[in-house]
C-alpha positions in Angstrom: 26.9 -84.3 -24.9 24.0 -84.5 -22.5 21.6 -82.9 -25.0 22.9 -85.0 -27.8 22.1 -88.1 -25.8 18.6 -86.8 -25.1 18.0 -86.1 -28.8 17.4 -89.7 -29.9 15.1 -90.4 -26.9 13.1 -87.3 -27.8 12.8 -88.2 -31.4 11.8 -91.8 -30.5 9.0 -90.5 -28.2 7.7 -88.1 -30.9 7.8 -90.9 -33.4 5.6 -93.1 -31.3 3.2 -90.3 -30.7 2.9 -89.6 -34.5 2.6 -93.2 -35.5 0.1 -94.3 -32.8 -2.1 -91.3 -32.1 -2.2 -89.3 -35.4 -4.2 -90.9 -38.2 -2.2 -91.3 -41.4 -4.9 -89.7 -43.5 -5.1 -86.5 -41.5 -6.7 -84.1 -44.1 -4.8 -85.7 -46.8 -1.4 -84.9 -45.3 1.2 -87.6 -44.8 2.2 -86.9 -41.2 4.7 -89.7 -40.9 6.8 -88.6 -43.9 6.5 -85.0 -42.9 7.7 -85.7 -39.4 10.5 -87.9 -40.6 11.7 -85.0 -42.9 11.5 -82.7 -39.8 13.6 -85.0 -37.7 16.2 -85.5 -40.5 16.5 -81.7 -40.8 16.8 -81.4 -37.0 19.5 -84.0 -36.9 21.5 -82.1 -39.7 21.1 -78.9 -37.5 22.4 -80.8 -34.5 25.4 -82.1 -36.6 26.2 -78.4 -37.6 26.3 -77.1 -34.0 29.8 -76.1 -33.0 31.1 -78.7 -30.5 31.3 -77.9 -26.8 35.1 -77.9 -26.3 36.0 -80.4 -23.6 39.7 -79.5 -23.2 40.5 -75.8 -23.1 43.7 -74.1 -23.6 45.3 -72.1 -20.8 45.5 -69.0 -23.1 43.8 -67.7 -26.2 44.4 -64.7 -28.4 40.8 -63.5 -27.8 38.1 -64.4 -25.3 34.5 -63.5 -26.3 32.1 -63.4 -23.5 28.5 -64.3 -24.6 27.6 -66.3 -27.7 24.6 -64.1 -28.5 23.9 -62.0 -31.6 27.2 -60.1 -31.3 29.3 -62.9 -29.9 28.6 -65.2 -32.7 29.5 -62.6 -35.3 32.8 -61.8 -33.5 33.7 -65.5 -33.2 33.2 -66.0 -36.9 35.1 -62.8 -38.0 38.0 -63.1 -35.6 38.7 -66.7 -36.6 39.0 -65.6 -40.2 42.6 -65.0 -39.1 43.9 -68.6 -39.0 46.6 -68.0 -36.4 44.2 -66.3 -33.9 42.8 -68.7 -31.4 39.4 -67.6 -30.0 37.5 -68.8 -27.0 33.7 -68.1 -27.1 32.1 -68.5 -23.6 28.3 -69.1 -23.3 26.2 -69.5 -20.1 23.4 -71.4 -22.0 23.3 -74.5 -24.2 22.5 -75.3 -27.8 19.6 -73.9 -29.8 17.5 -76.8 -31.0 15.5 -77.2 -34.1 12.1 -76.8 -32.3 13.2 -73.3 -31.4 13.3 -72.5 -35.1 9.5 -72.9 -35.6 8.5 -69.3 -36.0 5.0 -69.6 -34.6 6.5 -70.8 -31.3 8.4 -67.6 -30.6 6.1 -66.7 -27.7 6.7 -70.0 -25.9 10.5 -69.9 -25.9 10.3 -67.7 -22.9 9.2 -70.7 -20.9 12.3 -72.7 -21.7 15.8 -72.8 -20.1 17.0 -70.6 -23.0 15.6 -67.6 -21.1 17.4 -65.8 -18.3 13.9 -64.8 -17.0 14.6 -61.4 -15.7 12.1 -59.3 -14.0 12.1 -55.5 -13.3 11.7 -53.8 -10.0 8.1 -53.5 -9.0 6.4 -50.2 -9.8 2.9 -48.7 -10.0 4.0 -46.5 -12.9 4.5 -49.3 -15.4 3.6 -53.0 -15.6 1.1 -52.3 -12.9 -1.3 -54.9 -14.3 1.3 -57.6 -14.3 2.2 -60.1 -11.5 3.8 -58.2 -8.6 3.8 -55.1 -10.7 6.9 -56.4 -12.5 7.8 -56.5 -16.2 9.1 -59.8 -17.7 12.3 -59.2 -19.5 13.2 -62.3 -21.5 16.9 -62.5 -22.6 18.6 -65.3 -24.5 20.6 -67.8 -22.4 21.5 -70.0 -25.3 24.0 -70.2 -28.2 22.6 -67.5 -30.4 21.3 -65.4 -27.5 18.3 -63.3 -27.9 18.2 -63.9 -31.7 16.9 -67.4 -30.7 14.1 -65.9 -28.5 13.1 -62.9 -30.4 10.3 -62.5 -33.1 12.9 -62.4 -35.9 12.1 -58.8 -37.0 14.9 -57.3 -39.0 14.9 -53.5 -39.0 17.9 -51.2 -39.1 16.7 -47.8 -38.0 16.9 -44.4 -39.8 19.9 -42.4 -40.9 19.4 -39.8 -38.2 19.9 -42.5 -35.5 23.4 -43.1 -36.5 24.2 -39.5 -37.5 23.2 -38.6 -34.0 25.7 -41.2 -32.6 28.4 -39.5 -34.6 27.4 -36.0 -33.5 27.8 -37.2 -29.9 31.5 -37.7 -30.5 31.6 -41.2 -32.0 33.7 -40.9 -35.1 32.9 -43.4 -37.8 29.4 -44.3 -36.6 27.4 -42.1 -39.0 24.9 -43.5 -41.4 27.3 -43.6 -44.4 29.8 -45.6 -42.3 27.4 -48.1 -40.9 25.4 -48.8 -44.0 28.2 -51.0 -45.5 28.2 -53.1 -42.4 24.4 -53.6 -42.6 24.8 -54.7 -46.3 27.7 -57.0 -45.2 25.3 -58.9 -42.7 22.7 -59.7 -45.3 21.8 -62.3 -47.7 18.7 -60.3 -48.8 16.0 -62.3 -50.3 13.1 -60.0 -51.0 13.1 -59.3 -54.8 10.6 -56.4 -54.5 13.1 -54.5 -52.5 16.3 -55.7 -54.0 18.1 -52.4 -54.3 21.8 -53.0 -54.1 22.4 -49.5 -52.9 20.8 -50.5 -49.6 20.9 -54.3 -49.5 23.5 -57.0 -49.6 23.4 -60.5 -51.1 26.6 -62.0 -49.8 26.2 -62.0 -46.0 25.7 -64.8 -43.6 22.2 -63.8 -42.3 19.2 -64.5 -44.5 16.6 -61.9 -44.6 13.2 -62.7 -46.2 9.4 -62.3 -45.8 7.4 -65.0 -44.0 6.0 -67.3 -46.7 2.5 -67.0 -45.4 0.2 -64.0 -44.8 -3.2 -64.0 -43.1 -6.3 -62.3 -44.5 -6.2 -60.0 -41.4 -2.5 -59.1 -42.0 -3.2 -58.1 -45.6 -6.2 -56.1 -44.7 -4.3 -54.2 -42.0 -1.5 -53.2 -44.4 -4.1 -52.1 -46.9 -6.0 -50.2 -44.2 -2.9 -48.3 -43.3 -2.4 -47.3 -46.9 -6.1 -46.3 -47.2 -5.5 -43.9 -44.2 -2.6 -42.3 -46.1 0.6 -44.3 -45.2 2.8 -45.4 -48.0 4.0 -48.9 -48.5 7.8 -48.8 -48.1 10.9 -50.9 -47.6 11.6 -50.3 -43.9 15.3 -51.2 -44.6 15.7 -48.8 -47.6 16.5 -45.2 -47.8 14.0 -44.3 -45.2 12.0 -46.6 -42.8 8.8 -44.6 -42.4 5.6 -46.2 -43.8 3.8 -49.5 -43.6 5.2 -52.9 -44.7 5.1 -56.6 -44.1 7.9 -57.7 -41.8 11.5 -58.4 -43.0 12.7 -61.3 -41.0 15.9 -63.0 -40.0 14.4 -66.2 -41.6 15.6 -68.9 -43.9 13.2 -70.9 -45.9 10.4 -70.4 -43.3 12.5 -71.1 -40.2 14.3 -68.9 -37.7 17.8 -67.9 -38.8 19.6 -67.0 -35.5 23.1 -65.7 -35.2 24.2 -69.2 -34.2 22.7 -70.7 -37.4 24.0 -67.9 -39.6 27.5 -67.3 -38.2 28.6 -70.3 -36.3 27.2 -73.3 -38.3 29.1 -72.4 -41.5 32.4 -72.4 -39.5 31.9 -75.3 -37.1 35.0 -77.0 -38.5 37.4 -74.1 -37.8 39.9 -75.5 -35.3 40.9 -72.1 -34.1 37.5 -71.5 -32.5 36.7 -73.1 -29.2 33.2 -72.8 -27.8 32.4 -73.6 -24.1 28.7 -73.9 -23.2 27.0 -73.9 -19.8 29.9 -71.7 -18.7 29.2 -68.6 -16.7 31.9 -65.9 -16.5 32.0 -64.5 -13.0 35.0 -62.1 -13.1 37.6 -60.4 -15.3 41.2 -60.9 -14.3 43.5 -57.9 -14.2 47.3 -57.4 -14.1 48.9 -56.1 -11.0 48.4 -52.5 -12.1 44.6 -53.0 -12.4 44.7 -51.1 -15.7 44.9 -54.2 -18.1 42.5 -57.2 -18.5 44.5 -60.4 -18.9 41.9 -63.1 -18.7 38.5 -64.3 -17.2 37.3 -66.6 -14.5 34.2 -68.8 -15.2 32.3 -71.8 -13.9 31.5 -74.8 -16.0 29.5 -77.7 -14.6 30.6 -76.9 -11.1 34.3 -76.5 -11.9 36.1 -73.1 -11.8 38.4 -72.1 -14.7 40.9 -69.3 -15.2 41.8 -68.6 -18.9 44.2 -65.9 -20.1 43.9 -63.7 -23.2 47.0 -62.7 -25.1 45.4 -59.9 -27.0 41.9 -58.9 -25.7 38.8 -59.8 -23.8 35.5 -58.9 -25.5 32.3 -58.6 -23.4 29.2 -59.3 -25.6 26.8 -60.4 -22.9 24.1 -57.9 -23.7 22.6 -54.9 -22.0 22.0 -56.7 -18.6 24.9 -59.1 -18.3 27.6 -56.9 -19.7 27.2 -54.2 -17.1 26.7 -56.8 -14.4 30.0 -58.5 -15.2 31.9 -55.2 -15.4 30.5 -54.1 -12.0 31.3 -57.5 -10.5 34.9 -57.1 -11.7 35.2 -53.6 -10.1 34.4 -51.4 -13.2 31.4 -49.2 -12.4 30.0 -46.4 -10.2 32.3 -46.1 -7.2 29.5 -45.5 -4.6 27.5 -48.5 -5.8 30.5 -50.9 -5.8 31.7 -49.7 -2.4 28.2 -50.2 -1.0 28.6 -53.9 -1.9 32.3 -54.1 -0.8 33.5 -54.6 -4.3 37.0 -53.2 -4.7 36.9 -50.3 -7.3 39.1 -50.9 -10.3 37.7 -48.0 -12.5 34.9 -45.5 -11.6 32.7 -45.5 -14.6 28.8 -45.0 -15.2 28.2 -48.6 -15.9 24.5 -49.6 -15.8 23.2 -46.2 -16.4 21.5 -45.0 -19.6 19.3 -48.1 -19.8 16.9 -47.7 -22.7 14.1 -49.9 -24.1 11.2 -49.7 -26.6 8.0 -50.2 -24.9 4.4 -50.6 -26.0 0.8 -50.6 -24.7 -0.4 -54.1 -24.5 -4.0 -55.3 -24.7 -5.0 -53.2 -27.6 -7.4 -55.8 -29.1 -9.6 -55.8 -32.1 -12.2 -58.4 -33.0 -13.1 -59.5 -36.5 -15.5 -61.9 -38.2 -14.3 -65.5 -37.9 -11.7 -66.2 -40.5 -11.1 -69.3 -42.4 -7.6 -69.8 -41.0 -6.4 -68.8 -37.5 -3.1 -68.8 -35.8 -4.7 -69.7 -32.5 -3.4 -72.8 -30.7 -6.8 -74.4 -30.7 -7.2 -73.9 -34.4 -3.8 -75.4 -35.3 -4.3 -78.4 -32.9 -7.5 -79.1 -34.8 -5.8 -78.8 -38.1 -2.7 -80.8 -37.7 -2.3 -80.7 -41.5 -0.9 -77.2 -41.0 1.8 -78.7 -38.7 2.7 -81.3 -41.3 2.7 -78.8 -44.0 5.3 -76.7 -42.1 7.4 -79.8 -41.3 7.3 -80.7 -45.0 8.1 -77.4 -46.7 8.1 -74.7 -43.9 5.1 -72.9 -45.3 1.7 -72.1 -43.9 0.6 -70.4 -40.7 3.4 -71.9 -38.6 6.0 -69.7 -40.5 4.5 -66.6 -39.0 6.9 -65.5 -36.0 4.7 -65.4 -32.9 1.9 -64.1 -35.1 3.7 -60.9 -36.1 3.1 -59.9 -39.7 3.5 -56.1 -40.3 4.5 -52.9 -39.0 4.2 -49.1 -39.4 6.8 -46.6 -38.7 5.8 -43.0 -38.4 6.7 -39.6 -37.0 3.7 -38.3 -35.0 4.6 -34.7 -36.1 4.5 -35.6 -39.8 3.0 -39.0 -39.9 2.5 -39.6 -43.6 6.0 -38.3 -44.6 8.1 -41.2 -45.7 11.4 -39.2 -45.2 10.6 -38.5 -41.6 12.4 -39.9 -38.5 10.0 -42.3 -36.8 9.2 -42.0 -33.1 6.4 -44.5 -33.0 5.9 -48.0 -34.5 2.7 -50.0 -34.7 3.3 -53.7 -34.7 0.5 -55.9 -36.0 -0.1 -59.4 -34.6 -2.7 -61.5 -36.2 -3.9 -63.1 -33.0 -5.4 -61.9 -29.7 -4.6 -62.6 -26.1 -7.2 -65.3 -26.3 -5.3 -67.1 -29.1 -3.2 -69.2 -26.7 -3.9 -70.2 -23.2 -0.3 -69.6 -22.2 0.2 -66.2 -23.9 -0.9 -63.9 -21.1 1.2 -65.9 -18.7 4.3 -65.5 -20.9 3.7 -61.7 -20.8 3.2 -61.8 -17.1 -0.4 -60.6 -16.7 -2.0 -60.6 -13.2 -4.3 -63.5 -13.5 -7.3 -61.8 -11.9 -7.0 -58.6 -13.9 -6.6 -60.6 -17.1 -9.6 -62.7 -16.4 -11.8 -59.7 -15.5 -10.8 -57.8 -18.6 -10.2 -60.3 -21.4 -12.2 -63.5 -20.6 -15.2 -62.0 -22.5 -13.1 -62.4 -25.7 -13.8 -66.1 -25.4 -12.9 -67.8 -28.7 -13.6 -64.8 -31.0 -11.2 -64.1 -33.8 -9.0 -61.2 -32.9 -5.8 -59.4 -33.6 -3.6 -57.0 -31.6 -1.6 -53.9 -32.4 1.3 -52.8 -30.2 1.7 -49.0 -30.3 5.4 -48.7 -29.5 7.7 -45.8 -28.5 10.8 -45.7 -30.6 12.8 -42.7 -29.2 12.1 -42.7 -25.5 13.4 -39.9 -23.3 13.1 -42.0 -20.1 16.3 -43.7 -18.9 16.8 -46.6 -16.4 19.5 -48.4 -14.7 21.0 -51.8 -14.0 22.3 -52.3 -10.5 23.9 -55.2 -8.7 21.9 -56.8 -5.8 24.8 -58.9 -4.7 28.4 -59.8 -5.3 27.2 -63.2 -6.3 27.1 -63.4 -10.1 24.3 -65.8 -10.0 21.9 -63.3 -8.3 20.0 -61.4 -10.9 20.7 -57.7 -10.9 18.1 -55.0 -10.0 16.5 -53.7 -13.2 15.0 -50.2 -13.0 13.6 -49.2 -16.4 12.0 -45.9 -15.3 9.4 -46.2 -18.1 7.3 -43.1 -18.5 9.6 -40.9 -16.3 9.0 -38.3 -19.0 5.2 -37.7 -19.6 5.7 -37.2 -23.3 6.7 -40.8 -23.6 3.4 -41.9 -22.4 1.5 -39.4 -24.5 3.2 -40.7 -27.7 2.0 -44.2 -27.0 -1.6 -42.8 -26.5 -1.3 -41.2 -29.9 -0.2 -44.5 -31.3 -3.2 -46.2 -30.0 -5.5 -43.7 -31.6 -3.8 -44.2 -34.9 -4.2 -48.0 -34.6 -8.0 -47.4 -34.0 -8.1 -45.1 -37.2 -6.6 -48.0 -39.3 -9.2 -50.4 -37.9 -11.9 -48.1 -39.3 -10.7 -48.1 -42.9 -12.6 -49.9 -45.7 -10.4 -53.0 -45.9 -10.8 -53.6 -42.1 -14.5 -52.9 -42.2 -14.9 -55.7 -44.7 -13.6 -58.1 -41.9 -15.9 -56.5 -39.3 -13.0 -55.1 -37.3 -14.0 -53.6 -34.0 -12.0 -52.3 -31.1 -12.5 -54.6 -28.1 -14.0 -52.3 -25.6 -14.4 -54.2 -22.3 -12.7 -51.7 -20.0 -9.9 -52.3 -17.5 -11.7 -51.6 -14.3 -8.8 -49.8 -12.5 -8.5 -47.4 -15.5 -12.0 -46.0 -15.5 -11.3 -43.8 -12.5 -8.9 -41.8 -14.7 -11.4 -41.3 -17.6 -14.0 -43.2 -19.7 -13.0 -45.9 -22.1 -11.4 -44.3 -25.2 -10.2 -41.1 -23.5 -6.6 -40.2 -23.6 -6.5 -40.6 -19.7 -7.9 -44.1 -20.0 -5.4 -45.2 -22.7 -2.5 -43.7 -20.7 -3.6 -45.9 -17.7 -3.8 -48.9 -20.1 -0.2 -48.3 -21.2 0.9 -48.1 -17.5 -1.1 -51.3 -16.6 0.0 -53.4 -19.5 3.5 -52.1 -20.3 5.1 -54.4 -22.9 8.8 -54.5 -23.4 9.8 -55.4 -27.0 13.0 -56.9 -25.7 15.3 -54.1 -26.8 17.2 -53.2 -23.7 20.4 -51.2 -24.6 22.7 -48.4 -23.6 24.1 -49.6 -20.3 27.7 -49.3 -21.4 27.4 -46.1 -23.4 29.7 -45.2 -26.2 31.2 -41.7 -26.3 34.1 -39.4 -25.6 36.2 -40.2 -22.6 35.6 -36.6 -21.5 31.9 -37.3 -21.4 31.2 -38.5 -17.8 28.1 -40.5 -19.0 30.2 -42.9 -21.2 31.9 -46.2 -20.6 33.6 -47.1 -24.0 35.1 -45.0 -26.7 34.2 -45.0 -30.4 36.6 -48.0 -30.8 34.5 -49.8 -28.2 37.3 -49.9 -25.7 36.6 -49.4 -22.1 37.8 -46.1 -20.8 41.1 -46.4 -18.8 41.3 -50.2 -19.1 43.5 -51.8 -21.8 42.7 -55.1 -23.6 38.9 -54.8 -22.9 36.1 -54.0 -25.2 32.4 -54.1 -25.0 30.6 -55.0 -28.3 26.8 -55.5 -28.1 23.6 -53.4 -27.8 24.8 -52.0 -24.5 27.1 -49.5 -26.2 24.3 -47.7 -27.9 24.5 -44.0 -26.9 20.8 -43.5 -28.0 18.5 -46.3 -28.9 17.8 -46.8 -32.6 14.3 -46.2 -34.0 14.1 -49.8 -34.9 14.1 -53.2 -33.5 17.6 -53.6 -32.1 18.7 -57.0 -33.4 19.9 -55.8 -36.9 21.9 -52.8 -35.3 23.5 -55.3 -32.9 24.7 -57.4 -35.8 26.0 -54.2 -37.4 27.8 -53.2 -34.2 29.5 -56.6 -34.1 30.6 -56.6 -37.7 32.0 -53.1 -37.3 33.6 -54.0 -34.0 35.2 -57.1 -35.5 36.9 -54.9 -38.2 38.1 -52.4 -35.6 39.8 -55.2 -33.8 41.5 -56.4 -36.9 42.6 -52.8 -37.7 44.0 -52.3 -34.3 46.1 -55.5 -34.5 47.2 -54.8 -38.1 45.1 -57.5 -39.8 42.3 -55.5 -41.5 42.0 -56.9 -45.1 
């Protein structure tokens, strides 16, 4: 209600700004009509938001903790059974229509929709960031991290899932998960519309951005000139170069909330409570069965019971945190915090992430159109164009346009299992004055290294490790659920992880030297990081390794902290049905169950896990259709 009361005030303020300060003849655009259209669309989105349930029942059939990517899917699928009452509990508030402007993806980290996690300080990774800590944005909003991410939709390769099955997870092989990927999608890319691999009847819209920069097109062509094939990265095999497939609908973000909750906002068997933080699970007297949850909402404590199951879908940080706060976790760790042990399980271990070397910058000749903040503010017709028809540069999510998946051992083979990704971003660190702060750069190091970029036109490539060997851990710092846990990623614990990123940097440089890139005057930005010169000259393997350790970028893919596997495997937390070992009526369904991280961005696999998990629940309760 509070946000709904604020909405008219915000709209009125923006209306005054546009009518008073923006000339009506701005480059032949019609800003007022464009803005009014934008407001009307935003109002419709607000009307489609599931209501914040004011009066809660004392008991539901299912309680789903976390209205993120997985939680929204589960809420939708479980309430397909009309007699099942479902409570969806979310610590954050509504997504709003400004969050759905793709170009603003970088800036959403600065809002209340972000948990704003930081890792433990280390000089082995993120050494060039403030306090030697990595920023780990996670979604604290209805829609979760699908509201904060860059909307990149990639599934991974068949060996990812066949490996899951080989680890003892029956039913999780590629042939078993592919139908669920197809079930997710309303695939809207005609060039790749192969019904063997893509679905057209799902809730989530998948499409290309309706705008491409000259730089992006040249980079994709340059990769092909080097020898990489253009490929559907969600087809039979992901390897090769392609423009991004996105969770996007008509040029706007299509989050899990927009996709899965908006269409069912009138279902009376779904209750959603927002700004509600679950603090503990409730057990029966035997401590072997979960019967409900405790949570806080606007300063008031609630205890709600679950007839059938409690499902934790709070993500790779919050899911293990809640389990440990409730007494499910490593015995020695829980006892050190005086938390009574309910079940001794390796919760919080097996933390995985995809990481990249930041700061790999290339300069080009000045282009006619730029995605920089300065350019857009000086060409407000681009803003009005997006408001009017959701086209133009503002439809490019955070500047991300294309990617290349490859196996370093067989880099031009489209049937290979990728271990590296190159992600192309059509702007540089100089494109936005807030960008380096979002990423967490140490101000002095950033100024010394990147201020010479000035206002030159630039682009970035993130060489990303897709199958890391290194594993980290999530640990409690306190029994207080509002205290952020300790996050220890252990990036580069294995030297080969670091070397693969170095090889990725060198391939990015090779692409920049291809004919299509030369036409733009592409040149590697070669002002060195002063602290890295002591390891080797600029351009050496040792220098690039240092750069990766200085500017270690997470791609927001934390996973694995409630590992799925056989109960006889002492490294696992849930079984192949996603049930917590030794505890009845409790499942974990989100990215934390991944036994190995997929060779892809993790949002699409998380949708798949939730769709498959929902069917498992229906099967176990005799309601699978």
